[in-house]
C-alpha positions as CSV (number, residue, x, y, z in Angstrom):
1,M,24.4,18.1,-39.7
2,A,24.2,14.8,-38.0
3,G,24.6,12.7,-41.5
4,T,25.2,9.1,-41.5
5,A,28.0,6.7,-41.5
6,P,30.0,6.6,-44.9
7,A,29.8,2.7,-45.1
8,P,27.8,-0.2,-43.5
9,S,30.9,-1.3,-41.9
10,V,32.3,2.1,-40.5
11,F,31.1,3.8,-37.1
12,W,29.1,6.9,-37.2
13,A,30.9,9.7,-35.9
14,P,28.5,12.1,-34.0
15,P,28.4,15.7,-34.6
16,P,30.3,18.2,-32.0
17,Q,28.4,18.4,-28.8
18,P,28.2,21.7,-27.0
19,A,30.2,21.6,-23.8
20,A,28.6,19.3,-20.9
21,Q,27.5,21.1,-17.8
22,S,29.3,19.9,-14.7
23,P,27.0,17.2,-13.2
24,A,25.8,17.9,-9.5
25,P,27.8,16.7,-6.7
26,P,26.2,13.3,-5.5
27,P,24.3,13.3,-2.5
28,E,25.9,13.0,1.0
29,I,25.0,11.9,4.4
30,P,22.9,14.7,6.0
31,P,24.9,17.1,8.4
32,G,23.1,15.8,11.5
33,L,23.8,12.1,10.9
34,A,27.2,12.4,9.3
35,A,28.7,12.4,12.8
36,R,27.4,9.0,13.5
37,A,27.9,7.7,10.1
38,R,29.6,4.5,11.4
39,E,26.6,3.6,13.8
40,L,23.6,4.4,11.8
41,Q,20.2,2.7,13.0
42,L,17.4,1.7,10.7
43,T,15.6,4.8,11.3
44,D,18.6,7.0,10.1
45,V,18.9,4.9,6.9
46,L,15.2,5.2,6.2
47,D,15.5,9.0,6.8
48,I,18.2,9.3,4.4
49,A,16.5,7.3,1.6
50,L,13.4,9.2,1.8
51,R,15.4,12.3,1.7
52,N,17.3,11.3,-1.5
53,N,15.2,8.9,-3.4
54,T,14.1,10.2,-6.7
55,S,10.9,7.9,-7.0
56,T,9.2,9.7,-4.0
57,A,10.4,12.9,-5.4
58,A,8.8,12.2,-8.7
59,A,5.7,11.1,-7.2
60,W,5.4,14.1,-4.9
61,A,5.8,16.5,-8.0
62,D,3.0,14.5,-9.9
63,A,0.6,15.0,-7.0
64,R,1.6,18.7,-7.0
65,S,0.6,18.8,-10.6
66,A,-2.6,16.8,-10.1
67,A,-3.7,19.5,-7.3
68,A,-2.8,22.3,-9.8
69,T,-4.9,20.7,-12.5
70,Y,-7.9,20.2,-9.9
71,G,-7.6,24.0,-9.0
72,A,-7.5,24.9,-12.8
73,A,-10.8,22.5,-13.3
74,R,-12.4,24.2,-10.5
75,G,-12.2,27.5,-12.5
76,L,-14.8,26.2,-14.8
77,Y,-17.3,27.4,-12.2
78,Y,-16.3,31.0,-12.5
79,P,-16.8,33.5,-15.4
80,N,-14.2,34.3,-17.7
81,L,-12.7,37.7,-18.1
82,S,-10.6,39.3,-20.7
83,V,-9.7,42.7,-21.6
84,D,-8.6,43.5,-25.3
85,V,-6.8,46.8,-26.2
86,N,-6.9,47.7,-29.9
87,A,-5.5,50.5,-32.2
88,T,-7.1,50.9,-35.4
89,T,-6.1,53.0,-38.5
90,L,-8.6,52.9,-41.3
91,K,-9.4,55.0,-44.6
92,T,-12.5,54.6,-46.6
93,A,-12.4,55.5,-50.5
94,A,-14.7,58.5,-51.8
95,T,-17.3,56.9,-53.9
96,A,-21.0,57.3,-54.8
97,G,-20.7,61.1,-53.6
98,R,-19.4,60.2,-50.2
99,V,-15.9,62.0,-49.3
100,S,-12.8,60.0,-48.2
101,V,-12.8,59.5,-44.4
102,Q,-9.6,58.6,-42.4
103,Q,-9.7,57.8,-38.7
104,Q,-7.3,56.8,-36.0
105,L,-9.0,55.3,-33.1
106,Y,-8.0,53.0,-29.9
107,G,-9.9,51.7,-27.0
108,P,-10.0,48.8,-24.3
109,T,-12.9,46.2,-24.5
110,L,-14.0,44.0,-21.6
111,N,-15.5,40.6,-22.1
112,V,-17.3,38.5,-20.0
113,S,-18.2,34.7,-20.5
114,W,-20.1,32.8,-17.9
115,L,-21.3,29.1,-18.5
116,L,-24.5,29.0,-16.3
117,F,-25.6,25.4,-17.1
118,D,-24.8,22.1,-18.7
119,F,-25.8,18.4,-18.5
120,G,-22.7,17.3,-16.2
121,G,-19.8,18.2,-18.5
122,R,-18.3,20.8,-16.1
123,S,-19.0,18.9,-13.0
124,G,-17.8,15.8,-14.4
125,S,-14.6,17.7,-15.5
126,V,-13.9,18.7,-12.1
127,T,-14.8,15.5,-10.3
128,G,-12.7,13.7,-12.7
129,A,-9.6,16.2,-11.7
130,R,-10.2,15.7,-8.3
131,E,-10.2,11.9,-8.4
132,A,-7.1,12.3,-10.3
133,L,-5.5,14.1,-7.7
134,L,-6.7,11.6,-5.1
135,A,-4.7,8.8,-7.3
136,A,-1.9,10.6,-7.7
137,D,-1.6,11.2,-3.7
138,W,-2.4,7.6,-3.1
139,T,0.1,6.7,-5.6
140,H,2.8,8.7,-3.7
141,N,2.0,6.9,-0.5
142,A,2.4,3.8,-2.5
143,V,5.8,4.8,-3.6
144,I,7.1,6.0,0.0
145,Q,6.0,2.2,1.1
146,S,8.0,0.6,-1.5
147,V,11.0,2.7,-0.9
148,V,10.8,1.9,2.8
149,L,10.4,-1.9,2.2
150,N,13.1,-1.9,-0.5
151,V,15.5,0.0,2.1
152,E,14.7,-2.5,4.9
153,A,15.3,-5.5,2.6
154,A,18.6,-4.2,1.7
155,Y,19.3,-3.0,5.6
156,F,18.7,-6.6,6.8
157,A,20.7,-8.1,3.8
158,Y,23.6,-6.2,4.9
159,L,23.4,-7.1,8.5
160,A,22.7,-10.6,7.5
161,T,26.0,-10.5,5.5
162,K,28.0,-8.9,8.7
163,A,26.6,-11.7,10.8
164,L,27.6,-14.6,8.7
165,L,31.1,-12.8,8.3
166,A,31.3,-13.0,12.0
167,A,30.2,-16.5,12.2
168,Q,32.5,-17.6,9.4
169,Q,35.7,-15.9,11.3
170,I,34.6,-17.9,14.3
171,S,34.6,-21.3,12.0
172,L,38.2,-20.2,10.9
173,K,39.4,-19.9,14.3
174,E,38.3,-23.3,14.9
175,A,39.9,-24.6,11.6
176,Q,43.2,-23.0,12.5
177,T,43.0,-24.4,16.1
178,N,42.5,-28.0,14.3
179,L,45.4,-27.7,12.1
180,E,47.4,-26.7,15.0
181,A,46.1,-29.6,17.0
182,A,46.6,-32.2,14.1
183,E,50.3,-30.8,13.5
184,Q,51.0,-31.1,17.2
185,R,49.8,-34.7,17.5
186,H,51.5,-35.4,14.2
187,R,54.8,-34.5,15.8
188,V,54.4,-36.9,18.6
189,G,53.1,-39.6,16.5
190,L,49.5,-39.7,17.6
191,A,48.1,-38.6,14.0
192,T,49.1,-39.4,10.5
193,I,49.9,-36.9,7.8
194,A,46.6,-37.5,6.3
195,D,44.8,-35.8,9.6
196,V,47.2,-32.7,9.0
197,L,46.3,-32.6,5.3
198,Q,42.6,-32.8,6.2
199,A,43.0,-30.1,8.5
200,K,44.5,-27.9,5.7
201,T,42.1,-28.8,3.5
202,A,39.4,-27.8,5.8
203,L,40.9,-24.4,6.7
204,S,41.4,-23.7,3.1
205,Q,37.5,-24.2,2.4
206,V,36.8,-22.0,5.4
207,Q,39.2,-19.2,4.4
208,L,37.5,-19.5,0.9
209,A,33.9,-19.3,2.5
210,L,35.3,-16.4,4.3
211,E,36.8,-14.5,1.3
212,T,33.3,-14.9,-0.6
213,I,31.3,-13.7,2.5
214,E,33.8,-10.4,2.3
215,G,33.0,-9.9,-1.2
216,T,29.3,-10.2,-0.5
217,L,29.5,-7.8,2.4
218,Q,30.8,-5.1,-0.1
219,T,28.1,-5.7,-2.6
220,T,25.2,-5.4,0.2
221,R,26.9,-2.5,1.6
222,G,26.9,-0.8,-1.8
223,A,23.3,-1.8,-2.5
224,L,22.2,-0.6,0.9
225,A,23.9,2.9,0.0
226,L,22.4,3.0,-3.4
227,S,18.9,2.4,-1.7
228,M,19.5,5.2,0.5
229,G,20.3,7.5,-2.8
230,L,24.0,7.8,-1.8
231,P,27.1,6.5,-4.0
232,A,28.3,3.0,-3.2
233,N,31.6,4.1,-1.6
234,V,30.4,6.6,0.9
235,P,31.9,5.9,4.2
236,Y,29.2,4.7,6.6
237,D,28.7,1.4,8.6
238,L,25.8,-0.4,10.6
239,E,26.4,-2.3,13.8
240,P,24.0,-5.2,14.4
241,P,21.9,-5.3,17.2
242,P,23.3,-7.5,20.0
243,D,20.2,-9.7,20.0
244,T,18.8,-10.7,16.8
245,M,16.0,-13.0,18.0
246,P,12.6,-11.9,16.5
247,P,9.4,-12.0,18.7
248,L,8.0,-14.4,16.4
249,G,4.3,-14.2,17.8
250,I,1.9,-12.4,15.6
251,T,-1.7,-11.9,16.9
252,D,-3.2,-10.2,13.8
253,S,-5.4,-12.7,12.1
254,L,-5.3,-13.0,8.1
255,E,-8.8,-11.9,7.9
256,T,-8.0,-8.8,9.7
257,L,-4.9,-8.2,7.6
258,I,-6.8,-8.5,4.4
259,E,-9.6,-6.0,5.7
260,R,-6.7,-3.6,6.5
261,A,-5.1,-3.8,3.0
262,V,-8.6,-3.8,1.2
263,G,-9.5,-0.6,3.0
264,Q,-6.2,1.4,3.0
265,R,-3.4,-0.3,0.6
266,P,-2.2,3.0,-1.1
267,D,-2.0,1.2,-4.7
268,L,-5.4,0.0,-4.6
269,M,-6.8,3.1,-3.4
270,A,-5.2,4.8,-6.2
271,A,-6.6,2.5,-8.5
272,R,-10.3,3.1,-7.1
273,A,-9.7,7.0,-7.7
274,A,-8.6,6.2,-11.2
275,A,-11.7,4.3,-11.8
276,R,-13.9,7.1,-10.5
277,A,-12.0,9.6,-12.7
278,A,-12.5,7.4,-15.6
279,Q,-16.3,7.3,-14.9
280,A,-16.3,11.1,-14.5
281,R,-15.0,11.4,-18.1
282,V,-17.9,9.7,-19.1
283,A,-20.2,12.5,-17.8
284,V,-17.9,14.8,-19.6
285,A,-18.0,13.0,-23.1
286,R,-22.1,12.9,-22.4
287,G,-22.3,16.5,-21.6
288,A,-20.3,17.7,-24.7
289,A,-23.4,16.3,-26.7
290,L,-26.1,18.3,-24.6
291,P,-27.3,21.8,-24.5
292,S,-25.4,24.5,-22.5
293,L,-26.6,27.9,-21.4
294,V,-23.8,30.7,-21.5
295,V,-24.2,34.3,-20.7
296,S,-21.7,36.7,-22.2
297,G,-21.1,40.5,-22.7
298,S,-18.8,43.2,-23.5
299,T,-18.4,46.8,-23.0
300,A,-15.7,49.1,-25.1
301,E,-14.5,52.6,-24.8
302,T,-13.3,54.0,-28.4
303,Y,-11.0,56.9,-28.3
304,F,-9.9,58.9,-31.4
305,F,-6.6,60.4,-32.0
306,N,-6.3,64.2,-32.1
307,K,-10.0,64.1,-31.2
308,P,-11.4,64.8,-28.1
309,P,-14.9,63.1,-28.3
310,S,-15.3,59.4,-27.2
311,G,-17.7,56.7,-27.3
312,N,-18.6,53.8,-25.4
313,S,-20.7,50.6,-26.6
314,Y,-21.7,47.6,-24.8
315,S,-23.4,44.4,-25.5
316,A,-25.1,41.4,-23.5
317,T,-26.2,38.0,-24.8
318,I,-27.7,35.0,-23.3
319,G,-27.8,31.9,-25.4
320,L,-28.6,28.3,-25.4
321,Q,-26.0,26.1,-27.4
322,I,-27.3,23.0,-28.7
323,P,-25.0,20.6,-30.6
324,L,-26.7,19.3,-33.6
325,F,-24.2,17.2,-35.6
326,S,-20.2,17.0,-35.7
327,G,-19.8,13.7,-37.8
328,W,-21.2,11.3,-34.8
329,S,-17.9,12.2,-32.7
330,Q,-20.1,12.8,-29.5
331,I,-21.4,9.3,-29.8
332,Y,-17.8,7.8,-30.3
333,D,-16.4,10.0,-27.5
334,V,-19.2,8.6,-25.3
335,R,-18.4,5.1,-26.4
336,A,-14.8,5.6,-25.3
337,A,-15.1,7.1,-22.4
338,S,-17.6,4.5,-21.4
339,S,-15.0,1.6,-22.2
340,A,-12.1,3.4,-20.4
341,A,-14.2,3.5,-17.5
342,R,-15.0,-0.4,-17.7
343,A,-11.4,-1.0,-18.1
344,A,-10.5,1.1,-15.4
345,E,-12.9,-0.6,-13.1
346,E,-11.7,-4.1,-14.4
347,R,-8.1,-3.0,-13.2
348,R,-9.1,-2.0,-9.9
349,K,-10.8,-5.5,-9.5
350,G,-7.6,-7.1,-10.8
351,I,-5.3,-5.2,-8.2
352,E,-7.9,-5.8,-5.5
353,Q,-7.5,-9.5,-6.0
354,Q,-3.9,-9.1,-6.2
355,V,-3.7,-7.3,-3.0
356,I,-5.6,-10.0,-1.2
357,F,-3.3,-12.6,-2.6
358,Q,-0.2,-10.8,-1.4
359,V,-1.5,-10.6,2.0
360,F,-2.2,-14.2,2.0
361,D,1.3,-15.0,0.5
362,S,2.9,-12.6,3.0
363,Y,1.0,-14.0,5.9
364,Y,2.0,-17.6,5.5
365,A,5.5,-16.8,4.4
366,L,5.8,-15.1,7.7
367,R,4.6,-18.4,9.6
368,T,7.0,-20.3,7.6
369,A,9.8,-17.8,8.5
370,S,8.9,-18.2,12.1
371,Q,8.9,-21.8,11.9
372,R,12.6,-21.7,10.1
373,V,13.8,-19.5,13.1
374,R,12.6,-22.3,15.6
375,T,14.0,-25.0,13.6
376,S,17.3,-23.6,13.0
377,G,17.7,-22.8,16.7
378,D,17.3,-26.4,17.2
379,L,19.5,-27.4,14.7
380,L,22.2,-24.8,16.1
381,A,21.8,-26.3,19.7
382,S,22.2,-30.0,18.4
383,A,25.0,-29.0,16.1
384,T,26.6,-27.2,19.0
385,Q,26.3,-30.2,21.3
386,S,27.7,-32.6,18.4
387,E,30.6,-30.3,17.9
388,Q,31.5,-30.3,21.5
389,V,31.4,-34.3,22.0
390,S,33.4,-34.5,18.8
391,L,36.1,-32.0,20.0
392,G,36.1,-33.8,23.5
393,R,36.5,-37.3,21.8
394,Y,39.2,-36.1,19.5
395,K,41.2,-34.1,22.4
396,A,41.0,-37.5,24.5
397,G,42.2,-39.5,21.2
398,A,38.8,-41.4,21.0
399,G,37.6,-39.5,18.0
400,S,38.9,-39.1,14.6
401,L,39.7,-35.7,12.9
402,L,37.2,-36.4,10.2
403,D,34.3,-36.7,12.8
404,L,35.4,-33.5,14.1
405,L,35.7,-31.7,11.0
406,T,32.1,-32.8,10.2
407,A,30.5,-31.6,13.2
408,Q,32.4,-28.3,12.9
409,T,30.9,-28.1,9.3
410,A,27.6,-28.8,10.4
411,L,27.8,-26.3,13.1
412,A,29.1,-23.6,10.7
413,G,26.0,-24.3,8.5
414,A,23.5,-24.4,11.5
415,R,25.0,-20.6,12.5
416,A,24.5,-19.6,9.0
417,Q,21.2,-21.0,9.0
418,V,20.1,-19.1,12.2
419,I,21.5,-15.8,10.7
420,Q,19.7,-16.2,7.5
421,A,16.4,-17.3,9.3
422,R,16.3,-14.4,11.8
423,F,17.0,-11.7,9.2
424,T,14.6,-13.3,6.7
425,W,11.9,-13.0,9.4
426,Y,12.4,-9.3,9.7
427,T,12.4,-8.9,5.8
428,T,9.2,-11.1,5.6
429,L,7.6,-9.2,8.5
430,A,8.3,-5.7,6.6
431,Q,6.7,-7.5,3.5
432,L,3.5,-8.3,5.2
433,A,3.3,-4.9,6.6
434,H,3.8,-3.4,3.3
435,D,1.5,-5.6,1.4
436,A,-1.4,-4.9,4.2
437,G,-0.6,-1.0,3.7
438,I,0.5,0.0,6.9
439,L,4.3,-0.1,7.0
440,G,5.1,3.3,8.4
441,L,8.2,5.8,7.4
442,D,10.2,4.5,10.3
443,G,9.9,0.9,8.9
444,R,7.4,0.2,11.8
445,S,3.9,-1.1,11.7
446,P,0.8,-1.6,13.9
447,L,1.1,-5.3,13.9
448,H,0.7,-6.9,17.1
449,L,3.8,-9.0,18.2
450,Q,4.6,-11.0,21.0
451,P,7.4,-13.0,22.2
452,D,7.7,-16.4,21.2
453,T,6.2,-18.9,24.0
454,T,7.2,-22.0,22.0
455,G,10.8,-22.4,23.1
456,G,12.2,-21.6,20.0
457,G,15.9,-22.8,20.7
458,P,18.8,-20.8,22.4
459,R,19.8,-17.5,20.8
460,G,22.9,-18.6,19.1
461,R,26.8,-18.2,19.6
């Protein structure tokens, strides 16, 4: 018995558990991609994720279940057939001048029942099952798009962190060079010990930031592996593209994207199908309170043990079933179904409004992200020029080390801003495609992009 703890201050000891089954081995990179696990592309990452993801598998199973339910509902249009096989032993008592009779008999009976007509109950059940199937299929599509979006977000976060690490390594080399220069100038009497200490402090700060980014890189790498349905320590890697400058230009209008979303966003389509299914259940509830026409029949063959003669019988019935009273349950069933249909329709309206807002929000978020890419490019250009001027002045003895360190700190920040702005743009583009309901299995979308023609700054160092 499970029992309880012997006292409030004592742990409860669970009963002995059966031997646990060995867990299933964790998913691995498919053999076709394992050979190049060190250089996976976005399409490879999405392929692995969609193969391993449990959410898509569960949504697909739900859709298959709904398909089977729809198939079962369509069976209401066909007759029901059943066969009964019975063996009977009976004995009657000798009474009123009758002799005692003992019989042993057996035989099959074929039963047929067919609903010929009702007032919408049968068609409502089939229609509701069909709409539930459509809702499950649309939900499956919505889950796939959500998985693709989450994988893309993790993918770009990992690449951005790798790029930040590379940029920070450049800053580390610059800080080491500054320290060596300050020490050399101090040895020949051209700088004070304060310059050396400032250079050491700057080097330590850059080193600390580098170590932080290295830790973040492992975290984002594990998060990307998790989004692929793989263990966090699986050996894989990604190489950032040589040019991360996004095209920035998008020619699709906000009205066009909203129209696409309202017409083909999977979760909205699922909500519409769910509302139609709820409306069909109203017809089912109303039909249950109305007459139905049923034809039924049976035929049987009777055999007697140890007696050759046998006999057959049959019956045929056509009947009109008229519900009269059941404690007002039909009335309340109709009211409940009508209220549920009204609630489903209101939820559909709410989701449609939310979809429009999400497209609106993502569209302007992409415009903001595009402007941030341009502005960060200008910032990087000016910070690079400032660092070069400060370095030249310091080497010529006309500038201070503090000015150089300040310029290099600004340059490091500008590099980080460019990296974050560019990869944020790609994530925001994926979000817009998802919100418009057009995000593909490969992470792409039919959005119309064009190169930036506004002179969005240099492509970075």
